[in-house]
MIVO-616300 format. One record per residue (C-alpha): x, y, z; residue number from 0; residue in three letters. Coordinates in Angstrom, 3 decimals, padded with zeros to 6 digits, m for minus. Each point is the difference from the previous one (the first is absolute). Layout:
N
SITE         X         Y         Z  pos  code
SITE         X         Y         Z  NUM   ALA
...
//
This chain:
473
SITE         X         Y         Z  pos  code
SITE   006.326   028.879  m024.726    0   MET
SITE  m001.452  m003.373   000.988    1   GLN
SITE  m001.971  m000.023   003.251    2   LYS
SITE   001.655  m002.367   002.532    3   PRO
SITE  m002.046  m003.072   000.925    4   SER
SITE   000.289  m003.528   001.384    5   ILE
SITE  m001.539  m003.232  m001.354    6   PRO
SITE  m003.572  m000.763   001.005    7   LYS
SITE  m000.213  m002.248   003.017    8   GLY
SITE   003.197   001.396   001.575    9   THR
SITE   000.435   002.731   002.612   10   ARG
SITE   002.543   002.366   001.525   11   ASP
SITE   000.327   000.085   003.783   12   PHE
SITE   001.025   003.162   001.839   13   GLY
SITE   001.786   000.061   003.379   14   PRO
SITE  m003.221  m000.127   002.059   15   ALA
SITE  m001.332  m002.937  m002.015   16   GLN
SITE   003.299  m001.857   000.238   17   VAL
SITE   000.020   000.469   003.782   18   ALA
SITE  m003.470  m001.533   000.187   19   ARG
SITE   000.972  m002.864  m002.290   20   ARG
SITE   003.066  m000.675   002.127   21   GLN
SITE  m002.303  m000.247   003.019   22   HIS
SITE  m001.950  m002.754  m001.784   23   ILE
SITE   003.209  m001.789  m001.011   24   PHE
SITE   001.317   000.159   003.563   25   ASN
SITE  m003.157  m001.520   001.523   26   VAL
SITE   000.060  m002.827  m002.549   27   ILE
SITE   003.747  m000.569   000.356   28   ARG
SITE  m000.158  m000.217   003.793   29   ARG
SITE  m002.848  m002.509  m000.215   30   THR
SITE   001.731  m002.205  m002.567   31   PHE
SITE   003.242  m000.046   001.953   32   GLU
SITE  m001.819  m000.777   003.263   33   SER
SITE  m001.247  m003.201  m001.679   34   PHE
SITE   003.521  m000.985  m001.070   35   GLY
SITE   000.046   001.149  m003.636   36   PHE
SITE   003.287   001.232  m001.515   37   ALA
SITE   000.272   002.706  m002.707   38   PRO
SITE   000.659  m000.782  m003.663   39   LEU
SITE   000.185   001.990  m003.240   40   GLU
SITE  m000.179  m001.173  m003.624   41   THR
SITE   000.661   001.899  m003.271   42   PRO
SITE  m002.531   002.295  m001.618   43   THR
SITE   000.478  m001.919  m003.245   44   LEU
SITE  m000.680  m003.712  m000.365   45   GLU
SITE   000.322  m002.174  m003.064   46   ASN
SITE  m003.406  m000.352  m001.661   47   LEU
SITE   000.443  m003.760   000.176   48   SER
SITE  m000.122   000.370   003.796   49   VAL
SITE  m003.147   002.126   000.018   50   LEU
SITE  m002.228  m001.394  m002.739   51   THR
SITE  m002.385  m002.855   000.714   52   GLY
SITE  m000.134   000.659   003.753   53   LYS
SITE  m002.913   002.444   000.216   54   TYR
SITE  m002.550  m001.467  m002.408   55   GLY
SITE  m000.856   001.354  m003.448   56   ASP
SITE  m001.360   003.287   001.336   57   GLU
SITE   003.088   000.557   002.150   58   GLY
SITE   002.346  m000.664  m002.912   59   ASP
SITE  m001.761   002.745  m001.955   60   GLN
SITE   000.795   002.501   002.772   61   LEU
SITE   003.752  m000.661   000.035   62   LEU
SITE   002.163   002.959  m000.984   63   PHE
SITE   002.460  m001.274  m002.606   64   LYS
SITE   003.347   001.752  m000.454   65   VAL
SITE   001.399   000.371  m003.509   66   LEU
SITE   003.435  m001.494  m000.586   67   ASN
SITE   002.812   002.560   000.008   68   SER
SITE   001.469   001.209  m003.269   69   GLY
SITE  m001.752  m000.819  m003.265   70   ASP
SITE  m002.775  m002.047   001.581   71   PHE
SITE  m001.680  m000.669  m003.374   72   ALA
SITE   003.062  m001.316  m001.839   73   LYS
SITE  m001.180  m003.634   000.043   74   ASP
SITE  m003.640   000.752  m000.862   75   VAL
SITE  m001.222  m001.292  m003.357   76   THR
SITE  m003.045   000.888  m002.068   77   ALA
SITE  m001.395  m003.425   000.884   78   PHE
SITE   000.279   000.838   003.738   79   ASP
SITE  m001.945   003.215  m000.549   80   LEU
SITE  m002.716  m001.846  m001.887   81   GLU
SITE  m000.171  m002.804   002.574   82   THR
SITE  m000.639   002.359   002.907   83   GLY
SITE   001.234   000.817   003.460   84   SER
SITE   000.689  m003.568   001.156   85   LYS
SITE   002.627  m000.458  m002.702   86   ALA
SITE   001.279   003.553   000.298   87   LEU
SITE   000.402   000.320   003.766   88   LEU
SITE   002.867  m002.519   000.583   89   PRO
SITE   002.090   001.817  m002.625   90   LYS
SITE  m000.385   003.539   001.342   91   ILE
SITE  m000.374  m000.481   003.782   92   ALA
SITE   001.735  m002.458   002.291   93   GLU
SITE  m000.640   001.787   003.310   94   LYS
SITE  m002.921   001.476   001.916   95   GLY
SITE  m000.761   002.020   003.120   96   LEU
SITE  m001.002  m001.861   003.163   97   ARG
SITE  m003.755  m000.733   000.099   98   TYR
SITE   000.164  m001.061   003.641   99   ASP
SITE   002.627  m001.074   002.545  100   LEU
SITE  m001.027  m003.655   000.411  101   THR
SITE   001.182  m001.390  m003.338  102   VAL
SITE   003.401   001.747   000.243  103   PRO
SITE   000.257  m001.402   003.522  104   PHE
SITE  m000.673  m003.529  m001.281  105   ALA
SITE   002.667   000.525  m002.659  106   ARG
SITE   002.431   001.188   002.704  107   TYR
SITE  m000.687  m003.062   002.159  108   VAL
SITE   000.631  m002.343  m002.920  109   ALA
SITE   003.265   001.738  m000.907  110   MET
SITE   001.273   000.079   003.604  111   ASN
SITE  m001.365  m003.288   001.321  112   ARG
SITE   003.431  m001.158   001.173  113   GLY
SITE   000.560   003.002   002.272  114   THR
SITE  m003.431   000.343   001.608  115   LEU
SITE  m001.250  m001.468   003.267  116   THR
SITE  m003.511  m001.418  m000.363  117   PHE
SITE  m002.615   000.954   000.943  118   PRO
SITE   001.171   003.281  m001.505  119   PHE
SITE  m001.847   003.136   001.134  120   LYS
SITE   000.492   003.275  m001.823  121   ARG
SITE  m001.682   003.356  m000.357  122   TYR
SITE   000.385   002.327  m002.959  123   GLN
SITE  m001.043   003.645  m000.431  124   MET
SITE   000.441   001.190  m003.583  125   GLN
SITE  m001.983   001.521  m002.894  126   PRO
SITE  m001.769  m002.121  m002.623  127   VAL
SITE  m001.549   000.938  m003.347  128   TRP
SITE  m003.208  m001.049  m001.760  129   ARG
SITE  m001.462   001.284  m003.246  130   GLY
SITE  m003.435   000.362   001.555  131   ASP
SITE  m002.524   002.734  m000.730  132   ARG
SITE   000.694   002.747   002.577  133   PRO
SITE  m002.783   000.777   002.464  134   ALA
SITE  m000.378   001.020   003.626  135   ARG
SITE   002.037  m002.464   002.024  136   GLY
SITE   001.320  m001.653  m003.181  137   ARG
SITE   003.404   001.083  m001.248  138   TYR
SITE   002.491  m001.171  m002.593  139   ARG
SITE   002.905   000.467   002.379  140   GLU
SITE  m000.521  m000.819   003.652  141   PHE
SITE   001.775  m001.423   003.016  142   TYR
SITE  m000.639  m003.428   001.427  143   GLN
SITE   001.161  m001.285   003.371  144   CYS
SITE   000.176  m003.799  m000.119  145   ASP
SITE   000.656  m002.630   002.645  146   ALA
SITE   000.438  m003.622  m001.149  147   ASP
SITE   001.059  m003.324   001.482  148   VAL
SITE   001.224  m002.864  m002.195  149   VAL
SITE   000.964  m003.524   000.919  150   GLY
SITE  m002.859  m000.941   002.328  151   THR
SITE  m003.590  m001.251  m000.285  152   ASP
SITE  m000.885   001.145   003.514  153   SER
SITE  m003.263   001.889   000.305  154   LEU
SITE   001.578   002.022   002.798  155   LEU
SITE   001.293   002.182  m002.833  156   CYS
SITE  m003.559   000.732  m001.157  157   GLU
SITE  m001.053   000.818   003.551  158   ALA
SITE   002.933   002.382   000.371  159   GLU
SITE  m001.028   001.809  m003.178  160   ILE
SITE  m003.277   000.850   001.727  161   VAL
SITE   001.869   001.050   003.159  162   LEU
SITE   002.439   002.219  m001.908  163   MET
SITE  m002.752   001.567  m002.078  164   THR
SITE  m002.001   000.964   003.080  165   ALA
SITE   003.111   001.290   001.790  166   GLN
SITE   000.964   002.285  m002.904  167   VAL
SITE  m003.501   001.403  m000.470  168   LEU
SITE  m000.407   000.582   003.736  169   ASN
SITE   003.414   001.664   000.062  170   GLY
SITE  m001.117   002.394  m002.732  171   LEU
SITE  m003.190   000.875   001.878  172   GLY
SITE  m002.288  m001.873  m002.401  173   LEU
SITE  m002.616  m001.802   002.093  174   ASP
SITE  m002.849  m000.649  m002.452  175   ASP
SITE   001.380  m002.694  m002.307  176   PHE
SITE  m000.825  m003.500  m001.204  177   THR
SITE   002.545  m002.766  m000.576  178   ILE
SITE  m001.617  m002.347  m002.506  179   LYS
SITE   001.246  m003.561  m000.303  180   ILE
SITE  m000.841  m002.856  m002.352  181   ASN
SITE   001.736  m003.038  m001.461  182   HIS
SITE   000.597  m001.022  m003.590  183   ARG
SITE  m001.015  m003.523   001.055  184   GLY
SITE  m003.433   001.347   000.957  185   VAL
SITE  m000.309   001.571  m003.448  186   LEU
SITE   001.032  m003.277  m001.638  187   ARG
SITE  m002.626  m001.840   002.067  188   ASN
SITE  m002.593   002.549  m001.113  189   ILE
SITE   001.016  m000.644  m003.606  190   TYR
SITE  m000.397  m003.738   000.591  191   GLN
SITE  m003.414   000.595   001.590  192   ALA
SITE  m001.021   001.639  m003.280  193   LEU
SITE   000.684  m003.249  m001.791  194   GLY
SITE   003.330   001.283  m001.384  195   SER
SITE  m001.915   001.927  m002.614  196   GLU
SITE   001.847   002.639  m001.999  197   GLY
SITE   003.567   001.086   000.720  198   ASN
SITE   001.365   000.013   003.568  199   GLU
SITE   002.344   002.963  m000.547  200   THR
SITE  m002.789   001.918  m001.711  201   GLY
SITE  m002.191  m000.603   003.047  202   LEU
SITE   002.653   001.363   002.366  203   PHE
SITE   000.604   003.069  m002.176  204   VAL
SITE  m003.723   000.786  m000.089  205   ALA
SITE  m000.518  m000.512   003.746  206   ILE
SITE   002.960   002.307   000.702  207   ASP
SITE  m001.957   002.832  m001.657  208   LYS
SITE  m003.138  m000.452   002.106  209   LEU
SITE   000.603   003.042   002.213  210   ASP
SITE   000.760   002.144  m003.063  211   LYS
SITE  m002.698  m000.942  m002.532  212   ILE
SITE  m002.591  m001.618   002.258  213   GLY
SITE  m002.050  m003.171  m000.394  214   ARG
SITE  m001.500   001.033  m003.345  215   ASP
SITE   003.416   000.763  m001.464  216   GLY
SITE   001.455  m003.297   001.196  217   VAL
SITE  m003.040  m001.890  m001.316  218   THR
SITE   000.436   001.572  m003.418  219   LYS
SITE   003.694  m000.852  m000.059  220   GLU
SITE  m000.583  m003.606   001.080  221   LEU
SITE  m002.673  m000.468  m002.681  222   LEU
SITE   002.529   001.240  m002.550  223   GLU
SITE   002.523  m002.477   001.403  224   ARG
SITE  m002.356  m002.933  m000.581  225   GLY
SITE  m001.663  m000.463   003.392  226   PHE
SITE  m003.761  m000.758   000.006  227   SER
SITE  m002.588   002.010   001.935  228   GLU
SITE  m000.873  m002.870   002.431  229   PRO
SITE   003.718  m000.446   000.731  230   THR
SITE   000.397   003.713   000.689  231   ILE
SITE  m002.959  m000.122   002.398  232   GLU
SITE   001.691  m002.877   001.853  233   THR
SITE   003.215   002.015   000.111  234   LEU
SITE  m001.615   003.021   001.654  235   PHE
SITE  m001.819  m002.233   002.475  236   ALA
SITE   003.394  m001.329   001.136  237   LEU
SITE   001.663   003.415  m000.004  238   LEU
SITE  m002.760   001.647   002.017  239   SER
SITE   000.263  m002.206   003.113  240   VAL
SITE  m000.551   002.165   003.069  241   ALA
SITE   001.012  m000.109   003.639  242   GLY
SITE   003.172   000.136   002.028  243   SER
SITE   003.394  m001.269  m001.196  244   TYR
SITE  m000.684  m003.460   001.470  245   GLU
SITE  m003.615  m000.104  m001.221  246   GLU
SITE   001.032   000.754  m003.557  247   LYS
SITE   002.552  m002.826   000.123  248   LEU
SITE  m002.641  m002.469   001.155  249   GLN
SITE  m002.634   001.136  m002.516  250   ARG
SITE   002.414  m000.189  m002.914  251   LEU
SITE   001.096  m003.464   001.072  252   MET
SITE  m003.627  m001.071   000.064  253   ALA
SITE  m000.477   001.495  m003.461  254   GLY
SITE   002.984  m001.902  m001.352  255   PHE
SITE  m001.216  m003.267   001.497  256   VAL
SITE  m003.462   000.533  m001.496  257   THR
SITE   001.551   000.735  m003.404  258   ALA
SITE   002.055  m003.208   000.180  259   GLY
SITE   003.388   001.744   000.015  260   VAL
SITE   002.707  m002.482   000.924  261   GLU
SITE   002.106   000.991   003.055  262   PRO
SITE   003.480   001.086  m001.076  263   ASP
SITE   001.803  m001.035   003.154  264   GLY
SITE   002.570   001.813   002.112  265   VAL
SITE   003.147   002.028  m000.535  266   ARG
SITE   003.147  m001.847  m001.047  267   PRO
SITE   001.885  m000.960   003.144  268   GLY
SITE  m003.046  m000.008   002.310  269   ASP
SITE  m000.909  m003.213   001.782  270   GLU
SITE  m002.804  m001.670  m001.885  271   GLU
SITE  m002.953  m001.093   002.058  272   SER
SITE  m003.576  m001.012  m000.718  273   ASP
SITE  m001.204   003.254   001.508  274   GLU
SITE   002.346   002.155  m002.079  275   ALA
SITE  m000.682  m001.885  m003.215  276   MET
SITE  m003.732   000.515   000.526  277   ALA
SITE   000.507   003.721  m000.453  278   ASN
SITE   001.028   002.168  m002.909  279   TYR
SITE   003.499   001.400  m000.014  280   ARG
SITE  m000.982   003.626  m000.482  281   GLY
SITE  m002.633  m000.005   002.731  282   LEU
SITE   002.236  m001.992   002.345  283   THR
SITE   002.893   002.430  m000.390  284   GLU
SITE  m002.212   003.025   000.505  285   LEU
SITE  m001.267  m001.539   003.236  286   ALA
SITE   003.574  m000.671   001.139  287   GLU
SITE   001.019   003.615  m000.689  288   VAL
SITE  m002.853   001.103   002.235  289   LEU
SITE   001.184  m002.350   002.776  290   ASP
SITE   003.582   001.320  m000.268  291   LEU
SITE  m001.194   003.590   000.224  292   LEU
SITE  m001.983  m000.824   003.135  293   THR
SITE   003.034  m001.668   001.557  294   ALA
SITE   002.137   003.043  m000.935  295   SER
SITE  m002.234   002.349   001.963  296   GLY
SITE  m001.544   001.740  m003.003  297   PHE
SITE  m002.952   002.097   001.153  298   ARG
SITE  m001.332   001.723  m003.113  299   GLN
SITE  m002.093  m002.832  m001.401  300   PHE
SITE  m002.668   002.542  m000.898  301   ASP
SITE   002.498   001.259  m002.585  302   ARG
SITE   000.605  m003.469  m001.512  303   LEU
SITE  m002.431  m001.329  m002.609  304   GLU
SITE  m000.078  m003.296  m001.877  305   PHE
SITE  m001.139   001.127  m003.461  306   ASP
SITE  m000.640  m002.812  m002.537  307   PRO
SITE  m000.220   002.613  m002.798  308   THR
SITE   003.624   001.065   000.485  309   LEU
SITE   001.998  m001.394  m002.925  310   ALA
SITE   003.151   002.147  m000.497  311   ARG
SITE   000.804   000.118  m003.692  312   GLY
SITE   003.650  m001.083   000.079  313   LEU
SITE   000.310  m003.511  m001.363  314   SER
SITE   002.830  m001.181   002.256  315   TYR
SITE  m002.088  m000.169   003.203  316   TYR
SITE  m000.824  m003.541   001.150  317   THR
SITE  m001.136   000.230   003.632  318   GLY
SITE  m001.269   002.672   002.394  319   CYS
SITE  m000.502   003.428  m001.546  320   ILE
SITE  m000.425   003.363   001.702  321   PHE
SITE  m001.304   003.461  m000.772  322   GLU
SITE  m000.363   003.030   002.268  323   VAL
SITE  m002.342   002.955  m000.370  324   LYS
SITE  m000.473   003.185   001.993  325   ILE
SITE  m003.756   000.210   000.493  326   ASN
SITE  m000.520   003.723   000.570  327   ASN
SITE   001.813   001.125  m003.174  328   VAL
SITE  m000.990  m000.532  m003.629  329   GLN
SITE   003.121  m001.892  m000.980  330   MET
SITE   000.992  m003.377  m001.385  331   GLY
SITE   001.971  m002.506   002.034  332   SER
SITE   003.068   001.330   001.856  333   VAL
SITE   001.577  m003.422   000.486  334   SER
SITE  m000.174  m003.477  m001.454  335   GLY
SITE   001.881  m003.251  m000.315  336   GLY
SITE  m000.132  m003.741   000.371  337   GLY
SITE   001.645  m003.417  m000.112  338   ARG
SITE   001.893  m001.151  m003.093  339   TYR
SITE   001.173  m003.610   000.048  340   ASP
SITE   002.322  m000.068  m002.999  341   ASN
SITE   000.833   003.503  m001.217  342   LEU
SITE   003.727  m000.752   000.215  343   THR
SITE  m000.543  m003.101  m002.140  344   GLY
SITE  m000.053   002.107  m003.145  345   SER
SITE   003.560   001.055   000.892  346   PHE
SITE   001.320  m003.527   000.507  347   GLY
SITE  m000.755  m000.378   003.713  348   LEU
SITE  m003.170  m002.144   000.278  349   PRO
SITE  m001.859  m000.975   003.115  350   GLY
SITE   000.746   003.118   002.076  351   VAL
SITE  m003.189   001.391   001.467  352   SER
SITE  m000.287   003.647   000.916  353   GLY
SITE  m002.516   002.485   001.327  354   VAL
SITE   000.032   003.761   000.181  355   GLY
SITE  m001.907   003.238  m000.224  356   PHE
SITE   000.523   003.579  m001.038  357   SER
SITE  m001.077   003.475   001.088  358   PHE
SITE  m000.641   002.641  m002.641  359   GLY
SITE   001.575   003.088   001.563  360   VAL
SITE  m001.636   002.427  m002.423  361   ASP
SITE  m003.494  m001.213   000.849  362   ARG
SITE   000.785   000.033   003.705  363   LEU
SITE   001.171   003.599  m000.397  364   TYR
SITE  m003.213   000.977  m001.784  365   ASP
SITE  m002.100  m001.634   002.730  366   CYS
SITE   001.889   001.727   002.814  367   LEU
SITE  m000.273   003.326  m001.792  368   GLU
SITE  m003.730  m000.426  m000.641  369   ALA
SITE  m000.584  m000.797   003.683  370   LEU
SITE   002.324   002.812   001.197  371   ASP
SITE   002.058  m002.458   002.033  372   LEU
SITE   003.468   001.298  m000.766  373   PHE
SITE   001.834   001.329   003.048  374   THR
SITE   003.200   000.589  m001.964  375   VAL
SITE  m000.135   003.584  m001.278  376   THR
SITE   003.587   001.282  m000.095  377   ALA
SITE   001.192   000.882  m003.484  378   GLU
SITE   003.649   000.032   001.052  379   THR
SITE   002.190  m001.968   002.399  380   PRO
SITE   001.718   003.261   000.983  381   THR
SITE  m000.498   000.725   003.684  382   ARG
SITE   002.030   003.171   000.296  383   CYS
SITE   000.785   002.932  m002.324  384   LEU
SITE   002.851   002.392   000.728  385   ILE
SITE  m000.687   003.515  m001.270  386   THR
SITE   002.607   002.734  m000.494  387   HIS
SITE   000.368   003.552  m001.268  388   PHE
SITE   003.170   000.101  m002.106  389   ASP
SITE   002.815  m002.102  m001.422  390   VAL
SITE   002.128   000.304   003.126  391   ALA
SITE  m002.716  m001.201   002.400  392   SER
SITE  m000.888  m002.784  m002.455  393   GLY
SITE   003.579  m001.284   000.108  394   ARG
SITE   000.101   000.353   003.773  395   ALA
SITE  m003.089  m002.227   000.206  396   ALA
SITE   001.664  m002.925  m001.790  397   LEU
SITE   001.631  m001.541   003.137  398   PRO
SITE  m003.370   000.050   001.809  399   LEU
SITE  m001.664  m001.578  m003.066  400   LEU
SITE   002.578  m002.807   000.029  401   ALA
SITE  m000.507  m000.582   003.735  402   GLN
SITE  m003.773  m000.231  m000.381  403   LEU
SITE   000.292  m002.533  m002.790  404   ARG
SITE   002.589  m002.020   001.924  405   ALA
SITE  m002.454  m000.139   002.913  406   ALA
SITE  m002.634  m001.536  m002.307  407   GLY
SITE  m002.083   003.173  m000.345  408   ILE
SITE  m000.964   000.484  m003.686  409   PRO
SITE   000.961   003.616  m000.663  410   SER
SITE   000.662   002.439  m002.783  411   GLU
SITE   001.435   003.493  m000.418  412   LEU
SITE  m001.937   002.399  m002.171  413   TYR
SITE   002.325   000.338  m003.002  414   PRO
SITE  m000.477   003.699  m000.779  415   ASP
SITE   000.488   003.155   002.042  416   ALA
SITE  m003.637   001.099  m000.204  417   SER
SITE  m002.460   001.913   002.124  418   LYS
SITE  m000.878  m001.814   003.189  419   LEU
SITE  m003.684   000.060  m000.916  420   GLN
SITE   000.717  m001.915  m003.195  421   LYS
SITE   001.970  m002.647   001.896  422   GLN
SITE  m002.773  m000.457   002.562  423   PHE
SITE  m002.526  m000.292  m002.816  424   LYS
SITE   002.159  m002.771  m001.513  425   TYR
SITE   000.026  m001.904   003.321  426   ALA
SITE  m003.745   000.395   000.396  427   ASP
SITE  m000.729  m001.184  m003.565  428   ALA
SITE   002.110  m003.132   000.474  429   LYS
SITE  m001.329  m000.779   003.468  430   GLY
SITE   003.374   000.367   001.738  431   ILE
SITE  m000.827   000.114   003.737  432   PRO
SITE   003.055   001.857   001.340  433   LEU
SITE   001.890   003.067  m001.240  434   VAL
SITE   003.350   001.208   001.356  435   ILE
SITE   000.740   003.671  m000.574  436   VAL
SITE   003.746   000.606  m000.243  437   LEU
SITE   000.784   003.569  m000.992  438   GLY
SITE   003.059   002.227   000.651  439   PRO
SITE  m001.298   000.972   003.467  440   GLU
SITE  m000.589  m003.604   001.062  441   GLU
SITE   003.404  m001.058  m001.286  442   ILE
SITE   001.727   002.840   001.830  443   ALA
SITE  m001.778  m000.958   003.241  444   ALA
SITE   000.637  m003.731  m000.484  445   GLY
SITE  m003.705  m000.844   000.101  446   VAL
SITE  m002.763  m001.224  m002.308  447   ALA
SITE  m003.699   000.826  m000.019  448   LYS
SITE  m002.261  m003.060  m000.377  449   ILE
SITE  m003.608   000.431  m001.129  450   LYS
SITE  m002.687  m002.691   000.153  451   ILE
SITE  m002.040   000.652  m003.128  452   MET
SITE  m003.284  m001.498   001.197  453   ALA
SITE  m000.263   002.119   003.163  454   SER
SITE   002.269   002.931  m000.809  455   GLY
SITE   001.878  m000.503   003.292  456   VAL
SITE   003.627   001.191  m000.141  457   GLU
SITE   002.975  m000.915   002.163  458   GLN
SITE   003.573   001.304   000.043  459   VAL
SITE   002.742  m002.514   000.836  460   LEU
SITE   003.796   000.002   000.010  461   PRO
SITE   001.280  m001.559  m003.247  462   LEU
SITE   001.583  m002.859   001.963  463   GLY
SITE  m003.385  m001.034   001.444  464   GLU
SITE  m002.106   000.064  m003.195  465   VAL
SITE   000.677  m003.539  m001.169  466   VAL
SITE  m000.606  m001.516   003.437  467   ALA
SITE  m003.253   001.966   000.391  468   ALA
SITE  m001.353  m001.150  m003.371  469   LEU
SITE   001.097  m003.570   000.618  470   THR
SITE  m002.030  m000.119   003.233  471   VAL
SITE  m003.068   001.273  m001.853  472   GLU
//
């Protein structure tokens, strides 16, 4: 007999774990809705044409492809097999599992453009799949909770990402966190300051690995990508600017001016002025986000860090980018996101800017568990168990069971006529707080005995008063 198992990188969740996960979902959902986001769901399966080319070469390799139904190999030729996977894949797989929720959202916006009111704000809480190597905090199936806005260039959206992130983490009891922010424009300016040596995308990919493989690892990778040692030294000098948020902005601007990087102007739609044009778009926008947060009453600036090394590997980001880490747990980022100016363009709807971010519920769960911050412990929603001694008393308990449920009190009747000790043991194992004893004597007297499991206190009440008494509690 084969031993039952599940694929690596996936997990089962028992009742207690699901209750805790629902607590996380509820905190995130309340926050998203308080900022005006509406719920949305998209299919598990997307056409591969929708998914491929949106996440960079490394992301495309992690897509789970789904074989065509039926004889999926019927159109495959010997030449296809000899040519390799690129020729073979379109003939055997047309669909794939969601890699994230942002690209499906962009596809949805393009398909429903005529029915949406812009700016369009949506949140989405669904599982995604990535063929990554499983490790602690890294799964092949995991939930994301996204909030995105499309149809506006306003940096208020970026500021509200910071506000929502802090509100969710505070609501979960996580108080030692860092919200890192950078801008793809800053990274492009850094690339220009290097004399546009090597490949820009290769530079971003390498920088994105800095916290994983360190300076030596990034140096090695950049040398392999064609960057010279003097250029790499210049890079790390720019990336290592120190100071407060504002001080880093000023020091990077000075570095760009010294390197002769041409200012790249302001956001489309902003009023152009000599002062604005003298700055660099990325630095200017990061400064504006800071001003908007101050005006919004944000108080946790010690949790906000401008990090020039933050790159975010997804290729569709064009503006501000975010990443969130819990500092007192050995864990990767629990949230990330950014601005994408033309993601819908690949679906026939160009020029629609969007910005969003996502929480990884599974990593949040692991952090809360590691820090012993879960207050949700109940393994069952049942609040009351009715016990009985025989078939007759079990049937007599059914009207009371119906009344309890109608009053909104989650209740159940022990299904078998078993020893009372066994029924109490069942209630204790499931964490049911109240037990009603309804035997032949209680039924004959028209009463019920109620026991509070935590304290052992018992109370006898007329049957007609039980529901009202439990409702008050």
